[in-house]
C-alpha positions as CSV (number, residue, x, y, z in Angstrom):
1,X,83.8,75.4,112.6
2,X,87.1,77.1,113.4
3,X,87.7,80.5,115.7
4,X,90.5,81.3,113.7
5,X,91.2,80.5,110.1
6,X,95.0,80.8,108.1
7,X,95.0,81.0,104.9
8,X,98.4,81.5,102.4
9,X,97.9,82.0,98.6
10,X,100.7,83.5,96.1
11,X,100.0,87.2,94.9
12,X,97.8,86.3,91.8
13,X,95.4,84.3,94.0
14,X,94.6,87.0,96.7
15,X,91.2,87.7,95.5
16,X,89.9,84.5,95.4
17,X,91.5,84.1,99.0
18,X,90.1,87.3,99.9
19,X,86.3,86.6,99.0
20,X,87.0,83.0,101.0
21,X,88.0,85.2,104.5
22,X,85.0,87.6,103.8
23,X,82.5,83.9,103.4
24,X,84.1,82.9,106.9
25,X,83.7,86.1,108.5
26,X,79.8,85.9,107.1
27,X,78.7,82.9,107.7
28,X,80.3,82.1,111.0
29,X,78.1,83.9,112.7
30,X,80.7,85.2,115.2
31,X,82.0,81.6,115.6
32,X,85.3,82.5,113.4
33,X,86.9,85.4,115.3
34,X,90.2,86.0,113.4
35,X,91.4,85.1,109.5
36,X,95.2,85.3,108.9
37,X,95.6,86.0,105.2
38,X,99.6,85.6,103.9
39,X,99.9,86.2,100.5
40,X,103.2,85.5,99.0
41,X,105.7,86.8,95.7
42,X,108.9,85.9,94.4
43,X,111.2,88.0,92.6
44,X,113.7,86.8,90.7
45,X,116.2,89.5,89.6
46,X,118.2,89.2,86.7
47,X,121.2,88.9,88.0
48,X,120.8,88.0,91.8
49,X,119.2,85.5,94.2
50,X,115.3,85.0,94.1
51,X,113.6,86.8,96.7
52,X,110.1,85.6,98.6
53,X,108.5,88.4,100.1
54,X,105.2,87.6,102.2
55,X,102.4,90.4,103.2
56,X,100.8,89.6,106.6
57,X,97.3,90.5,106.8
58,X,95.1,90.0,110.5
59,X,90.9,90.5,110.4
60,X,89.1,90.1,112.9
61,X,85.3,89.7,113.3
62,X,83.3,92.6,114.1
63,X,79.4,92.5,113.9
64,X,78.5,95.9,113.9
65,X,80.4,96.6,110.9
66,X,78.5,96.0,107.6
67,X,80.7,93.6,106.3
68,X,81.1,91.8,109.3
69,X,85.0,92.2,109.7
70,X,87.9,94.4,110.3
71,X,91.4,94.8,109.4
72,X,93.6,95.1,112.4
73,X,97.3,94.6,110.9
74,X,98.6,95.1,107.6
75,X,102.5,94.4,107.6
76,X,104.7,94.3,103.8
77,X,107.7,93.3,103.2
78,X,108.8,90.6,105.2
79,X,111.3,88.8,102.9
80,X,113.5,85.4,102.8
81,X,116.3,85.4,100.4
82,X,117.6,82.1,98.6
83,X,120.9,81.4,97.9
84,X,122.3,78.9,95.8
C-alpha cells in the first residue's frame, strides 16, 4: 500500500475521487499518510481561448480525528491558457 496517493479528475467526477481518497485513508490504517487531489475544470469563453483551471487539495492521515484525515492545503485558481 502506498504512503502517498495522487488522484486527478474532472470537476464533475470529484465526489467519486473524494470518496476513493476517504477509503484509502480509512482502510490504509496509517500506511497512507497523504493524498493529493487535483480537480480540473475547462472554461471555454465565447469569444476567447480555453482556460484550464485546477484546484489542489492535500489531505493528511489524522488517526485522532473521526474521519481519519484532515485537509492541510486547498489552493484554488491555478490556471493554464491554451492558444490557437
